[in-house]
MMTF fields as JSON, N, C-alpha, C and O atoms, coordinates in Angstrom:
{
  "mmtfVersion": "1.0.0",
  "mmtfProducer": "UNKNOWN",
  "numBonds": 319,
  "numAtoms": 320,
  "numGroups": 80,
  "numChains": 1,
  "numModels": 1,
  "chainsPerModel": [1],
  "groupsPerChain": [80],
  "chainIdList": ["A"],
  "bondAtomList": [4, 2, 8, 6, 12, 10, 16, 14, 20, 18, 24, 22, 28, 26, 32, 30, 36, 34, 40, 38, 44, 42, 48, 46, 52, 50, 56, 54, 60, 58, 64, 62, 68, 66, 72, 70, 76, 74, 80, 78, 84, 82, 88, 86, 92, 90, 96, 94, 100, 98, 104, 102, 108, 106, 112, 110, 116, 114, 120, 118, 124, 122, 128, 126, 132, 130, 136, 134, 140, 138, 144, 142, 148, 146, 152, 150, 156, 154, 160, 158, 164, 162, 168, 166, 172, 170, 176, 174, 180, 178, 184, 182, 188, 186, 192, 190, 196, 194, 200, 198, 204, 202, 208, 206, 212, 210, 216, 214, 220, 218, 224, 222, 228, 226, 232, 230, 236, 234, 240, 238, 244, 242, 248, 246, 252, 250, 256, 254, 260, 258, 264, 262, 268, 266, 272, 270, 276, 274, 280, 278, 284, 282, 288, 286, 292, 290, 296, 294, 300, 298, 304, 302, 308, 306, 312, 310, 316, 314],
  "bondOrderList": [1, 1, 1, 1, 1, 1, 1, 1, 1, 1, 1, 1, 1, 1, 1, 1, 1, 1, 1, 1, 1, 1, 1, 1, 1, 1, 1, 1, 1, 1, 1, 1, 1, 1, 1, 1, 1, 1, 1, 1, 1, 1, 1, 1, 1, 1, 1, 1, 1, 1, 1, 1, 1, 1, 1, 1, 1, 1, 1, 1, 1, 1, 1, 1, 1, 1, 1, 1, 1, 1, 1, 1, 1, 1, 1, 1, 1, 1, 1],
  "groupList": [{"groupName": "MET", "atomNameList": ["N", "CA", "C", "O"], "elementList": ["N", "C", "C", "O"], "formalChargeList": [0, 0, 0, 0], "bondAtomList": [1, 0, 2, 1, 3, 2], "bondOrderList": [1, 1, 2], "singleLetterCode": "M", "chemCompType": "L-PEPTIDE LINKING"}, {"groupName": "SER", "atomNameList": ["N", "CA", "C", "O"], "elementList": ["N", "C", "C", "O"], "formalChargeList": [0, 0, 0, 0], "bondAtomList": [1, 0, 2, 1, 3, 2], "bondOrderList": [1, 1, 2], "singleLetterCode": "S", "chemCompType": "L-PEPTIDE LINKING"}, {"groupName": "LYS", "atomNameList": ["N", "CA", "C", "O"], "elementList": ["N", "C", "C", "O"], "formalChargeList": [0, 0, 0, 0], "bondAtomList": [1, 0, 2, 1, 3, 2], "bondOrderList": [1, 1, 2], "singleLetterCode": "K", "chemCompType": "L-PEPTIDE LINKING"}, {"groupName": "GLU", "atomNameList": ["N", "CA", "C", "O"], "elementList": ["N", "C", "C", "O"], "formalChargeList": [0, 0, 0, 0], "bondAtomList": [1, 0, 2, 1, 3, 2], "bondOrderList": [1, 1, 2], "singleLetterCode": "E", "chemCompType": "L-PEPTIDE LINKING"}, {"groupName": "ILE", "atomNameList": ["N", "CA", "C", "O"], "elementList": ["N", "C", "C", "O"], "formalChargeList": [0, 0, 0, 0], "bondAtomList": [1, 0, 2, 1, 3, 2], "bondOrderList": [1, 1, 2], "singleLetterCode": "I", "chemCompType": "L-PEPTIDE LINKING"}, {"groupName": "PHE", "atomNameList": ["N", "CA", "C", "O"], "elementList": ["N", "C", "C", "O"], "formalChargeList": [0, 0, 0, 0], "bondAtomList": [1, 0, 2, 1, 3, 2], "bondOrderList": [1, 1, 2], "singleLetterCode": "F", "chemCompType": "L-PEPTIDE LINKING"}, {"groupName": "ASN", "atomNameList": ["N", "CA", "C", "O"], "elementList": ["N", "C", "C", "O"], "formalChargeList": [0, 0, 0, 0], "bondAtomList": [1, 0, 2, 1, 3, 2], "bondOrderList": [1, 1, 2], "singleLetterCode": "N", "chemCompType": "L-PEPTIDE LINKING"}, {"groupName": "ALA", "atomNameList": ["N", "CA", "C", "O"], "elementList": ["N", "C", "C", "O"], "formalChargeList": [0, 0, 0, 0], "bondAtomList": [1, 0, 2, 1, 3, 2], "bondOrderList": [1, 1, 2], "singleLetterCode": "A", "chemCompType": "L-PEPTIDE LINKING"}, {"groupName": "LEU", "atomNameList": ["N", "CA", "C", "O"], "elementList": ["N", "C", "C", "O"], "formalChargeList": [0, 0, 0, 0], "bondAtomList": [1, 0, 2, 1, 3, 2], "bondOrderList": [1, 1, 2], "singleLetterCode": "L", "chemCompType": "L-PEPTIDE LINKING"}, {"groupName": "ASP", "atomNameList": ["N", "CA", "C", "O"], "elementList": ["N", "C", "C", "O"], "formalChargeList": [0, 0, 0, 0], "bondAtomList": [1, 0, 2, 1, 3, 2], "bondOrderList": [1, 1, 2], "singleLetterCode": "D", "chemCompType": "L-PEPTIDE LINKING"}, {"groupName": "ARG", "atomNameList": ["N", "CA", "C", "O"], "elementList": ["N", "C", "C", "O"], "formalChargeList": [0, 0, 0, 0], "bondAtomList": [1, 0, 2, 1, 3, 2], "bondOrderList": [1, 1, 2], "singleLetterCode": "R", "chemCompType": "L-PEPTIDE LINKING"}, {"groupName": "THR", "atomNameList": ["N", "CA", "C", "O"], "elementList": ["N", "C", "C", "O"], "formalChargeList": [0, 0, 0, 0], "bondAtomList": [1, 0, 2, 1, 3, 2], "bondOrderList": [1, 1, 2], "singleLetterCode": "T", "chemCompType": "L-PEPTIDE LINKING"}, {"groupName": "GLN", "atomNameList": ["N", "CA", "C", "O"], "elementList": ["N", "C", "C", "O"], "formalChargeList": [0, 0, 0, 0], "bondAtomList": [1, 0, 2, 1, 3, 2], "bondOrderList": [1, 1, 2], "singleLetterCode": "Q", "chemCompType": "L-PEPTIDE LINKING"}, {"groupName": "VAL", "atomNameList": ["N", "CA", "C", "O"], "elementList": ["N", "C", "C", "O"], "formalChargeList": [0, 0, 0, 0], "bondAtomList": [1, 0, 2, 1, 3, 2], "bondOrderList": [1, 1, 2], "singleLetterCode": "V", "chemCompType": "L-PEPTIDE LINKING"}, {"groupName": "GLY", "atomNameList": ["N", "CA", "C", "O"], "elementList": ["N", "C", "C", "O"], "formalChargeList": [0, 0, 0, 0], "bondAtomList": [1, 0, 2, 1, 3, 2], "bondOrderList": [1, 1, 2], "singleLetterCode": "G", "chemCompType": "PEPTIDE LINKING"}, {"groupName": "TYR", "atomNameList": ["N", "CA", "C", "O"], "elementList": ["N", "C", "C", "O"], "formalChargeList": [0, 0, 0, 0], "bondAtomList": [1, 0, 2, 1, 3, 2], "bondOrderList": [1, 1, 2], "singleLetterCode": "Y", "chemCompType": "L-PEPTIDE LINKING"}, {"groupName": "HIS", "atomNameList": ["N", "CA", "C", "O"], "elementList": ["N", "C", "C", "O"], "formalChargeList": [0, 0, 0, 0], "bondAtomList": [1, 0, 2, 1, 3, 2], "bondOrderList": [1, 1, 2], "singleLetterCode": "H", "chemCompType": "L-PEPTIDE LINKING"}],
  "groupTypeList": [0, 1, 2, 3, 3, 4, 5, 6, 2, 4, 7, 3, 4, 8, 7, 9, 10, 5, 3, 8, 2, 11, 3, 12, 4, 11, 6, 11, 8, 6, 5, 2, 3, 9, 8, 6, 7, 9, 1, 4, 9, 4, 13, 3, 5, 13, 8, 3, 8, 3, 9, 11, 5, 14, 7, 3, 4, 11, 9, 3, 7, 7, 3, 6, 8, 13, 11, 13, 14, 9, 7, 13, 9, 15, 4, 1, 3, 16, 12, 7],
  "groupIdList": [1, 2, 3, 4, 5, 6, 7, 8, 9, 10, 11, 12, 13, 14, 15, 16, 17, 18, 19, 20, 21, 22, 23, 24, 25, 26, 27, 28, 29, 30, 31, 32, 33, 34, 35, 36, 37, 38, 39, 40, 41, 42, 43, 44, 45, 46, 47, 48, 49, 50, 51, 52, 53, 54, 55, 56, 57, 58, 59, 60, 61, 62, 63, 64, 65, 66, 67, 68, 69, 70, 71, 72, 73, 74, 75, 76, 77, 78, 79, 80],
  "secStructList": [7, 7, 2, 2, 2, 2, 2, 2, 2, 2, 2, 2, 2, 2, 2, 2, 2, 2, 6, 7, 7, 4, 4, 4, 7, 7, 6, 6, 7, 5, 2, 2, 2, 2, 2, 7, 7, 7, 2, 2, 2, 2, 2, 2, 2, 2, 2, 2, 2, 2, 2, 2, 2, 7, 7, 7, 7, 7, 2, 2, 2, 2, 2, 6, 7, 7, 5, 2, 2, 2, 2, 2, 2, 2, 2, 2, 2, 2, 7, 7],
  "xCoordList": [81.353, 80.409, 79.096, 78.61, 78.544, 77.316, 76.1, 76.151, 74.998, 73.767, 73.288, 72.74, 73.493, 73.079, 73.88, 73.322, 75.182, 76.023, 75.618, 75.563, 75.337, 74.895, 73.574, 73.41, 72.632, 71.335, 71.531, 70.919, 72.378, 72.591, 73.155, 72.744, 74.094, 74.655, 73.598, 73.501, 72.806, 71.749, 70.721, 70.236, 70.39, 69.439, 69.964, 69.197, 71.261, 71.862, 71.729, 71.376, 72.013, 71.92, 70.488, 70.258, 69.527, 68.121, 67.632, 66.893, 68.039, 67.623, 68.112, 67.391, 69.34, 69.932, 69.255, 68.91, 69.074, 68.542, 67.056, 66.612, 66.282, 64.828, 64.312, 63.109, 65.243, 64.893, 63.987, 62.909, 64.455, 63.748, 64.561, 65.745, 63.913, 64.629, 64.987, 64.198, 66.17, 66.599, 65.635, 65.532, 64.926, 63.972, 62.8, 62.13, 62.547, 61.439, 61.781, 60.903, 63.039, 63.496, 63.523, 64.146, 62.832, 62.772, 63.147, 63.253, 63.345, 63.675, 62.552, 62.804, 61.314, 60.181, 59.843, 58.913, 60.587, 60.346, 60.535, 61.591, 59.516, 59.527, 59.941, 59.345, 60.966, 61.509, 60.465, 60.316, 59.751, 58.796, 57.506, 57.015, 56.952, 55.65, 55.737, 54.918, 56.727, 56.816, 57.571, 57.276, 58.544, 59.355, 59.008, 59.541, 58.12, 57.775, 59.012, 59.1, 59.974, 61.205, 60.931, 60.297, 61.417, 61.277, 62.534, 63.446, 62.578, 63.698, 65.037, 66.057, 65.046, 66.296, 66.746, 67.931, 65.792, 66.132, 66.754, 67.735, 66.175, 66.664, 68.077, 68.948, 68.302, 69.637, 70.669, 71.752, 70.343, 71.279, 71.541, 72.671, 70.494, 70.647, 71.552, 72.435, 71.335, 72.163, 73.62, 74.521, 73.859, 75.234, 75.878, 77.058, 75.106, 75.627, 75.932, 76.92, 75.079, 75.356, 76.665, 77.487, 76.847, 78.078, 79.301, 80.296, 79.231, 80.351, 80.611, 81.758, 79.541, 79.669, 80.194, 81.027, 79.712, 80.032, 81.013, 81.423, 81.403, 82.341, 81.767, 82.505, 80.444, 79.785, 79.28, 78.803, 79.383, 78.832, 77.412, 77.162, 76.49, 75.079, 74.638, 74.584, 74.323, 73.892, 72.514, 71.796, 72.156, 70.836, 69.739, 68.729, 69.946, 68.958, 68.801, 67.684, 69.924, 69.872, 69.211, 68.443, 69.508, 68.927, 67.409, 66.719, 66.887, 65.439, 64.781, 63.598, 65.556, 65.026, 65.169, 64.721, 65.784, 65.909, 64.655, 64.584, 63.678, 62.379, 62.27, 61.664, 62.865, 62.793, 64.201, 65.194, 64.258, 65.538, 66.146, 67.352, 65.309, 65.798, 66.437, 67.436, 65.858, 66.446, 67.849, 68.776, 67.996, 69.3, 70.309, 71.461, 69.877, 70.766, 71.227, 72.417, 70.29, 70.642, 71.609, 72.582, 71.346, 72.212, 73.627, 74.602, 73.729, 75.051, 75.76, 76.957, 75.046, 75.638, 76.253, 77.317, 75.587, 76.064, 77.131, 77.876, 77.229, 78.113, 79.135, 79.758, 79.324, 80.27, 81.699, 82.06, 82.49, 83.889, 84.733, 85.931],
  "yCoordList": [-61.542, -62.097, -61.308, -61.049, -60.938, -60.139, -61.007, -62.234, -60.335, -61.073, -61.827, -62.923, -61.243, -61.915, -63.206, -64.232, -63.145, -64.343, -65.402, -66.591, -64.959, -65.883, -66.526, -67.742, -65.708, -66.234, -67.282, -68.349, -66.987, -67.927, -69.257, -70.314, -69.214, -70.464, -71.242, -72.463, -70.524, -71.183, -71.779, -72.889, -71.056, -71.561, -72.851, -73.786, -72.903, -74.119, -75.287, -76.397, -75.032, -76.077, -76.597, -77.806, -75.672, -76.075, -76.79, -77.771, -76.305, -76.928, -78.375, -79.279, -78.569, -79.906, -80.806, -81.951, -80.289, -81.072, -81.383, -82.472, -80.432, -80.611, -80.776, -80.7, -81.002, -81.236, -80.139, -80.407, -78.902, -77.734, -77.106, -77.4, -76.241, -75.393, -74.122, -73.639, -73.586, -72.4, -71.23, -70.359, -71.205, -70.121, -70.168, -69.156, -71.32, -71.475, -70.937, -70.808, -70.626, -70.253, -68.729, -68.025, -68.247, -66.813, -66.587, -67.537, -65.339, -65.008, -65.366, -65.586, -65.426, -65.7, -67.185, -67.568, -68.018, -69.465, -69.97, -69.769, -70.62, -71.117, -72.586, -73.398, -72.92, -74.278, -75.324, -76.339, -75.076, -76.077, -76.067, -77.122, -74.876, -74.787, -75.049, -75.784, -74.451, -74.569, -75.806, -76.357, -76.239, -77.397, -78.656, -79.729, -78.529, -79.662, -80.276, -81.493, -79.413, -79.883, -80.29, -79.553, -81.471, -81.897, -81.495, -80.889, -81.831, -81.389, -81.943, -81.263, -83.146, -83.717, -82.952, -82.662, -82.624, -81.822, -80.496, -80.049, -79.866, -78.564, -78.694, -77.879, -79.718, -79.924, -80.151, -79.567, -80.984, -81.246, -79.979, -79.724, -79.193, -77.937, -76.976, -76.347, -76.862, -75.972, -76.421, -75.589, -77.719, -78.232, -77.905, -77.558, -78.015, -77.687, -76.189, -75.797, -75.357, -73.91, -73.629, -72.838, -74.288, -74.09, -74.477, -73.753, -75.617, -76.079, -75.137, -74.818, -74.703, -73.884, -72.494, -71.964, -71.898, -70.501, -70.307, -69.177, -71.377, -71.248, -70.476, -69.873, -70.496, -69.79, -70.815, -71.884, -70.489, -71.378, -70.934, -69.758, -71.877, -71.569, -72.324, -73.554, -71.582, -72.215, -72.845, -72.517, -73.75, -74.378, -73.325, -73.398, -72.348, -71.286, -70.468, -70.149, -70.134, -69.381, -70.211, -69.684, -71.5, -72.381, -72.422, -72.501, -72.368, -72.377, -71.138, -71.156, -70.054, -68.802, -68.691, -67.709, -69.68, -69.676, -70.317, -71.535, -69.487, -69.961, -69.867, -70.724, -68.814, -68.594, -68.51, -68.423, -68.539, -68.366, -67.013, -66.908, -65.984, -64.654, -64.627, -63.94, -65.378, -65.472, -66.065, -65.58, -67.107, -67.768, -66.828, -66.754, -66.11, -65.159, -64.084, -63.776, -63.513, -62.468, -62.985, -62.31, -64.18, -64.745, -64.957, -64.56, -65.585, -65.85, -64.539, -64.414, -63.567, -62.269, -61.632, -61.018, -61.777, -61.177, -62.009, -61.468, -63.299, -64.19, -64.935, -65.879, -64.541, -65.302, -65.1, -64.052, -66.116, -66.099, -65.166, -65.022],
  "zCoordList": [10.348, 9.404, 9.516, 10.617, 8.387, 8.391, 8.715, 8.628, 9.094, 9.385, 8.151, 8.265, 6.974, 5.736, 5.526, 5.137, 5.785, 5.653, 6.68, 6.369, 7.896, 8.945, 8.537, 8.645, 8.069, 7.625, 6.538, 6.587, 5.557, 4.443, 4.924, 4.444, 5.87, 6.412, 7.193, 7.073, 7.996, 8.767, 7.806, 8.028, 6.749, 5.75, 5.116, 4.888, 4.832, 4.268, 5.244, 4.848, 6.516, 7.54, 7.624, 7.628, 7.69, 7.803, 6.544, 6.633, 5.386, 4.131, 4.085, 3.661, 4.526, 4.536, 5.577, 5.285, 6.762, 7.886, 7.733, 8.096, 7.197, 7.127, 5.696, 5.445, 4.766, 3.365, 2.805, 2.275, 2.937, 2.424, 1.303, 1.138, 0.538, -0.401, 0.366, 1.178, 0.109, 0.856, 0.655, 1.518, -0.483, -0.73, 0.25, 0.455, 0.854, 1.798, 3.184, 4.037, 3.408, 4.741, 4.875, 4.08, 5.898, 6.187, 7.646, 8.421, 8.011, 9.399, 10.366, 11.551, 9.873, 10.753, 10.842, 11.551, 10.132, 10.176, 11.607, 12.207, 12.145, 13.517, 13.5, 12.794, 14.284, 14.255, 14.641, 13.961, 15.725, 16.211, 15.404, 15.003, 15.163, 14.496, 12.995, 12.443, 12.334, 10.874, 10.408, 9.347, 11.203, 10.798, 11.58, 11.299, 12.555, 13.423, 14.061, 14.226, 14.42, 15.037, 16.482, 17.238, 16.852, 18.243, 19.017, 18.455, 20.295, 21.131, 20.639, 20.744, 20.115, 19.595, 18.35, 18.191, 17.466, 16.282, 16.693, 16.098, 17.72, 18.174, 18.742, 18.438, 19.565, 20.149, 19.041, 19.076, 18.074, 16.973, 16.159, 15.743, 15.936, 15.199, 15.972, 15.387, 17.278, 18.107, 18.085, 17.979, 18.184, 18.122, 16.779, 16.718, 15.713, 14.389, 14.279, 13.658, 14.885, 14.909, 15.64, 15.18, 16.783, 17.554, 16.732, 16.718, 16.047, 15.224, 14.049, 13.738, 13.407, 12.206, 12.516, 11.78, 13.603, 13.88, 15.027, 15.292, 15.716, 16.819, 17.992, 18.772, 18.113, 19.209, 20.211, 19.829, 21.486, 22.504, 22.803, 23.069, 22.758, 23.002, 24.242, 24.246, 25.294, 26.539, 26.347, 25.403, 27.249, 27.179, 27.281, 26.582, 28.154, 28.329, 27.042, 26.636, 26.409, 25.153, 24.057, 23.252, 24.027, 23.005, 23.105, 22.089, 24.329, 24.528, 23.943, 23.604, 23.824, 23.287, 21.779, 21.187, 21.149, 19.693, 19.109, 18.943, 18.803, 18.343, 16.828, 16.185, 16.263, 14.818, 14.226, 14.949, 12.912, 12.221, 12.592, 12.815, 12.655, 13.027, 14.402, 14.615, 15.341, 16.688, 16.605, 17.253, 15.809, 15.667, 15.012, 15.44, 13.972, 13.29, 14.272, 14.341, 15.031, 15.994, 17.048, 17.386, 17.569, 18.613, 18.087, 18.725, 16.921, 16.345, 16.05, 16.307, 15.519, 15.201, 16.445, 16.37, 17.582, 18.814, 19.517, 20.334, 19.229, 19.982, 19.125, 19.61, 17.876, 17.05, 17.518, 18.054, 17.302, 17.769, 16.91, 17.15]
}
């Protein structure tokens, strides 16, 4: 799966979860600062990423997912 396809799927997840338009989502979008996501939001998002992409995301790796671009890069490198 290409990075563009991964980005589009992540954008769909975020748009649904945070009631955004997909056009508002960029690689630099910060989960905590821009979306006001709390730790529970982040955990649920990470679980959804794991389910969607079949990738296992460790707690340590999840802590490093700060922006949409971080998530795209991680999934790109670790997809099943």
